[in-house]
TIRO-2110 file (N, C-alpha, C; in Angstrom, 1 decimal):
// TIRO-2110
-5.2, 26.9, 40.9, N, 1, A
-5.2, 25.4, 41.1, CA, 1, A
-6.4, 24.8, 40.5, C, 1, A
-7.6, 25.4, 40.6, N, 2, A
-8.8, 24.8, 40.0, CA, 2, A
-8.7, 24.8, 38.5, C, 2, A
-8.1, 25.9, 38.0, N, 3, A
-7.9, 26.0, 36.5, CA, 3, A
-7.0, 24.9, 36.0, C, 3, A
-6.0, 24.6, 36.8, N, 4, A
-5.0, 23.5, 36.4, CA, 4, A
-5.7, 22.2, 36.4, C, 4, A
-6.5, 21.9, 37.4, N, 5, A
-7.2, 20.6, 37.5, CA, 5, A
-8.2, 20.5, 36.4, C, 5, A
-8.9, 21.6, 36.1, N, 6, A
-9.9, 21.6, 35.0, CA, 6, A
-9.2, 21.4, 33.7, C, 6, A
-8.1, 22.0, 33.4, N, 7, A
-7.4, 21.9, 32.2, CA, 7, A
-6.9, 20.5, 32.0, C, 7, A
-6.4, 19.9, 33.0, N, 8, A
-5.9, 18.5, 33.0, CA, 8, A
-7.0, 17.5, 32.7, C, 8, A
-8.2, 17.7, 33.3, N, 9, A
-9.3, 16.9, 33.0, CA, 9, A
-9.8, 17.0, 31.6, C, 9, A
-9.8, 18.2, 31.1, N, 10, A
-10.2, 18.4, 29.7, CA, 10, A
-9.2, 17.7, 28.7, C, 10, A
-7.9, 17.8, 29.0, N, 11, A
-6.9, 17.2, 28.2, CA, 11, A
-7.1, 15.7, 28.2, C, 11, A
-7.4, 15.1, 29.4, N, 12, A
-7.6, 13.7, 29.5, CA, 12, A
-8.8, 13.2, 28.7, C, 12, A
-9.8, 14.0, 28.7, N, 13, A
-11.1, 13.7, 28.0, CA, 13, A
-10.8, 13.7, 26.5, C, 13, A
-10.1, 14.8, 26.0, N, 14, A
-9.8, 14.9, 24.6, CA, 14, A
-8.9, 13.7, 24.2, C, 14, A
-7.9, 13.4, 25.0, N, 15, A
-7.0, 12.3, 24.6, CA, 15, A
-7.8, 11.0, 24.5, C, 15, A
-8.7, 10.7, 25.5, N, 16, A
-9.5, 9.5, 25.4, CA, 16, A
-10.4, 9.4, 24.2, C, 16, A
-11.0, 10.6, 23.9, N, 17, A
-11.9, 10.6, 22.7, CA, 17, A
-11.2, 10.4, 21.4, C, 17, A
-10.0, 10.9, 21.3, N, 18, A
-9.2, 10.7, 20.0, CA, 18, A
-8.1, 9.7, 20.1, C, 18, A
-8.2, 8.8, 21.0, N, 19, A
-7.2, 7.7, 21.1, CA, 19, A
-7.3, 6.8, 20.0, C, 19, A
-8.4, 6.5, 19.4, N, 20, A
-8.5, 5.6, 18.3, CA, 20, A
-9.2, 4.3, 18.6, C, 20, A
-9.2, 3.5, 17.6, N, 21, A
-9.8, 2.1, 17.6, CA, 21, A
-8.6, 1.2, 17.4, C, 21, A
-8.3, 0.4, 18.4, N, 22, A
-7.3, -0.6, 18.3, CA, 22, A
-8.0, -2.0, 18.1, C, 22, A
-7.6, -2.7, 17.0, N, 23, A
-8.1, -4.0, 16.7, CA, 23, A
-7.0, -5.0, 16.7, C, 23, A
-7.3, -6.2, 17.2, N, 24, A
-6.5, -7.3, 17.1, CA, 24, A
-7.0, -8.1, 15.9, C, 24, A
-6.1, -8.5, 15.0, N, 25, A
-6.6, -9.2, 13.8, CA, 25, A
-5.7, -10.4, 13.4, C, 25, A
-6.3, -11.3, 12.7, N, 26, A
-5.7, -12.4, 12.1, CA, 26, A
-6.0, -12.4, 10.6, C, 26, A
-5.1, -12.2, 9.7, N, 27, A
-5.3, -12.2, 8.3, CA, 27, A
-4.9, -13.5, 7.7, C, 27, A
-5.9, -14.3, 7.4, N, 28, A
-5.6, -15.7, 6.9, CA, 28, A
-5.1, -15.7, 5.5, C, 28, A
-5.3, -14.6, 4.7, N, 29, A
-5.0, -14.5, 3.3, CA, 29, A
-3.5, -14.4, 3.1, C, 29, A
-3.0, -14.8, 2.0, N, 30, A
-1.6, -14.7, 1.7, CA, 30, A
-1.2, -13.3, 1.0, C, 30, A
-2.1, -12.4, 1.1, N, 31, A
-1.8, -11.0, 0.6, CA, 31, A
-2.3, -10.0, 1.6, C, 31, A
-1.6, -8.8, 1.5, N, 32, A
-2.0, -7.7, 2.3, CA, 32, A
-3.3, -7.2, 1.9, C, 32, A
-4.1, -6.6, 2.8, N, 33, A
-5.3, -5.9, 2.5, CA, 33, A
-5.3, -4.5, 3.0, C, 33, A
-5.8, -3.6, 2.2, N, 34, A
-5.9, -2.2, 2.6, CA, 34, A
-7.3, -1.8, 2.3, C, 34, A
-8.0, -1.3, 3.4, N, 35, A
-9.4, -0.9, 3.4, CA, 35, A
-9.6, 0.5, 3.7, C, 35, A
-10.6, 1.1, 3.2, N, 36, A
-11.0, 2.5, 3.5, CA, 36, A
-11.8, 2.4, 4.8, C, 36, A
-11.5, 3.4, 5.7, N, 37, A
-12.2, 3.4, 7.0, CA, 37, A
-12.7, 4.8, 7.3, C, 37, A
-13.9, 4.8, 7.9, N, 38, A
-14.5, 6.1, 8.4, CA, 38, A
-14.6, 6.1, 9.9, C, 38, A
-14.1, 7.1, 10.6, N, 39, A
-14.1, 7.2, 12.0, CA, 39, A
-14.2, 8.7, 12.4, C, 39, A
-15.1, 9.1, 13.2, N, 40, A
-15.4, 10.5, 13.6, CA, 40, A
-15.6, 11.4, 12.4, C, 40, A
-16.2, 10.8, 11.4, N, 41, A
-16.5, 11.6, 10.2, CA, 41, A
-15.3, 11.8, 9.3, C, 41, A
-14.1, 11.3, 9.6, N, 42, A
-12.9, 11.3, 8.8, CA, 42, A
-12.7, 10.1, 8.1, C, 42, A
-12.1, 10.2, 6.9, N, 43, A
-11.8, 9.0, 6.1, CA, 43, A
-10.3, 8.7, 6.1, C, 43, A
-9.9, 7.5, 6.2, N, 44, A
-8.5, 7.1, 6.2, CA, 44, A
-8.4, 5.7, 5.6, C, 44, A
-7.3, 5.1, 5.6, N, 45, A
-7.1, 3.7, 5.2, CA, 45, A
-6.3, 2.9, 6.2, C, 45, A
-6.6, 1.6, 6.3, N, 46, A
-5.9, 0.8, 7.2, CA, 46, A
-5.4, -0.4, 6.4, C, 46, A
-4.2, -0.9, 6.8, N, 47, A
-3.5, -2.0, 6.1, CA, 47, A
-3.4, -3.2, 7.1, C, 47, A
-3.8, -4.3, 6.6, N, 48, A
-3.7, -5.6, 7.3, CA, 48, A
-2.6, -6.4, 6.6, C, 48, A
-1.5, -6.8, 7.3, N, 49, A
-0.5, -7.5, 6.7, CA, 49, A
-0.9, -9.0, 6.5, C, 49, A
-0.3, -9.6, 5.4, N, 50, A
-0.7, -11.0, 5.0, CA, 50, A
-0.2, -12.0, 6.1, C, 50, A
-1.0, -13.1, 6.2, N, 51, A
-0.7, -14.3, 7.0, CA, 51, A
-0.1, -13.9, 8.4, C, 51, A
-0.8, -13.0, 9.0, N, 52, A
-0.3, -12.4, 10.3, CA, 52, A
-1.4, -12.3, 11.3, C, 52, A
-1.0, -12.5, 12.6, N, 53, A
-1.8, -12.1, 13.7, CA, 53, A
-1.1, -10.9, 14.3, C, 53, A
-1.8, -9.8, 14.4, N, 54, A
-1.2, -8.5, 14.9, CA, 54, A
-2.3, -7.6, 15.4, C, 54, A
-1.9, -6.3, 15.7, N, 55, A
-2.8, -5.3, 16.1, CA, 55, A
-2.6, -4.1, 15.2, C, 55, A
-3.7, -3.3, 15.0, N, 56, A
-3.7, -2.1, 14.2, CA, 56, A
-4.5, -1.1, 15.0, C, 56, A
-4.1, 0.2, 14.9, N, 57, A
-4.8, 1.3, 15.5, CA, 57, A
-5.3, 2.2, 14.5, C, 57, A
-6.6, 2.5, 14.5, N, 58, A
-7.2, 3.5, 13.6, CA, 58, A
-7.3, 4.8, 14.3, C, 58, A
-6.6, 5.8, 14.0, N, 59, A
-6.7, 7.1, 14.7, CA, 59, A
-8.1, 7.7, 14.5, C, 59, A
-8.6, 8.2, 15.6, N, 60, A
-9.9, 8.9, 15.6, CA, 60, A
-10.7, 8.4, 16.9, C, 60, A
-12.0, 8.1, 16.7, N, 61, A
-12.9, 7.7, 17.8, CA, 61, A
-12.7, 6.3, 18.1, C, 61, A
-13.4, 5.8, 19.1, N, 62, A
-13.3, 4.5, 19.6, CA, 62, A
-14.2, 3.5, 18.8, C, 62, A
-14.8, 4.0, 17.7, N, 63, A
-15.5, 3.1, 16.8, CA, 63, A
-15.2, 3.5, 15.4, C, 63, A
-15.4, 2.6, 14.4, N, 64, A
-15.1, 2.9, 13.0, CA, 64, A
-15.9, 2.0, 12.1, C, 64, A
-15.9, 2.3, 10.9, N, 65, A
-16.6, 1.5, 9.8, CA, 65, A
-15.5, 1.2, 8.8, C, 65, A
-15.3, -0.1, 8.6, N, 66, A
-14.4, -0.5, 7.5, CA, 66, A
-15.2, -0.9, 6.3, C, 66, A
-14.8, -0.2, 5.2, N, 67, A
-15.5, -0.5, 3.9, CA, 67, A
-14.7, -1.5, 3.1, C, 67, A
-15.4, -2.6, 2.8, N, 68, A
-14.7, -3.7, 2.0, CA, 68, A
-15.6, -3.9, 0.8, C, 68, A
-15.1, -4.7, -0.1, N, 69, A
-15.8, -5.0, -1.4, CA, 69, A
-17.1, -5.8, -1.1, C, 69, A
-17.1, -6.5, 0.1, N, 70, A
-18.3, -7.3, 0.5, CA, 70, A
-19.3, -6.5, 1.3, C, 70, A
-19.0, -5.2, 1.7, N, 71, A
-19.8, -4.4, 2.5, CA, 71, A
-19.1, -3.7, 3.6, C, 71, A
-19.9, -3.1, 4.5, N, 72, A
-19.3, -2.3, 5.6, CA, 72, A
-19.3, -3.2, 6.9, C, 72, A
-18.2, -3.0, 7.7, N, 73, A
-18.1, -3.7, 8.9, CA, 73, A
-17.9, -2.7, 10.0, C, 73, A
-18.8, -2.7, 11.0, N, 74, A
-18.6, -1.8, 12.1, CA, 74, A
-17.8, -2.4, 13.2, C, 74, A
-16.8, -1.7, 13.7, N, 75, A
-15.9, -2.2, 14.7, CA, 75, A
-15.7, -1.2, 15.8, C, 75, A
-15.4, -1.6, 17.0, N, 76, A
-15.1, -0.7, 18.1, CA, 76, A
-13.8, -1.1, 18.8, C, 76, A
-13.3, -0.2, 19.6, N, 77, A
-12.0, -0.4, 20.2, CA, 77, A
-12.0, -1.7, 21.0, C, 77, A
-11.0, -2.5, 20.8, N, 78, A
-10.8, -3.8, 21.4, CA, 78, A
-11.4, -5.0, 20.7, C, 78, A
-12.0, -4.8, 19.6, N, 79, A
-12.6, -5.9, 18.8, CA, 79, A
-11.5, -6.8, 18.2, C, 79, A
-11.8, -8.0, 18.0, N, 80, A
-10.9, -8.9, 17.3, CA, 80, A
-11.6, -9.3, 16.0, C, 80, A
-10.8, -9.2, 14.9, N, 81, A
-11.3, -9.5, 13.6, CA, 81, A
-10.4, -10.6, 12.8, C, 81, A
-11.1, -11.3, 12.0, N, 82, A
-10.4, -12.3, 11.1, CA, 82, A
-10.7, -11.9, 9.7, C, 82, A
-9.7, -11.9, 8.9, N, 83, A
-9.8, -11.6, 7.5, CA, 83, A
-9.5, -12.8, 6.7, C, 83, A
-10.5, -13.2, 5.9, N, 84, A
-10.4, -14.4, 5.1, CA, 84, A
-11.1, -14.2, 3.7, C, 84, A
-10.3, -14.4, 2.6, N, 85, A
-10.8, -14.1, 1.3, CA, 85, A
-11.3, -12.7, 1.1, C, 85, A
-10.6, -11.8, 1.8, N, 86, A
-11.0, -10.3, 1.7, CA, 86, A
-12.2, -9.9, 2.5, C, 86, A
-12.7, -10.8, 3.3, N, 87, A
-13.9, -10.5, 4.1, CA, 87, A
-13.4, -10.3, 5.5, C, 87, A
-13.9, -9.2, 6.1, N, 88, A
-13.5, -8.8, 7.5, CA, 88, A
-14.7, -9.3, 8.4, C, 88, A
-14.4, -10.0, 9.4, N, 89, A
-15.5, -10.5, 10.3, CA, 89, A
-15.0, -10.3, 11.8, C, 89, A
-15.9, -9.7, 12.6, N, 90, A
-15.6, -9.5, 14.0, CA, 90, A
-15.9, -10.8, 14.7, C, 90, A
-15.0, -11.2, 15.5, N, 91, A
-15.1, -12.5, 16.3, CA, 91, A
-14.9, -12.3, 17.7, C, 91, A
-15.2, -13.4, 18.5, N, 92, A
-15.0, -13.3, 20.0, CA, 92, A
-13.6, -13.5, 20.4, C, 92, A
-12.9, -14.4, 19.6, N, 93, A
-11.5, -14.7, 20.0, CA, 93, A
-10.8, -15.1, 18.7, C, 93, A
-9.4, -14.9, 18.7, N, 94, A
-8.6, -15.3, 17.6, CA, 94, A
-8.2, -16.7, 17.9, C, 94, A
END
């Protein structure tokens, strides 16, 4: 019984760690944007659809770095971002 409880706790911890970074975003631009992202030491890409308010989940840790042409933007799970003229900006609300 103790082994089962310990195993379940470990699974829950791993699942929480690798759940990812979920962002709520508003892309003001009339074109889609795809940016390179680093999270947990892994590299991936994330796509933001044009003229849309939506959510996107970046698989990995609860924080990530989005690489844009204008520089790097650090984000964490639950952040809200606005994309305008290809610039990603973390904001308090959409």
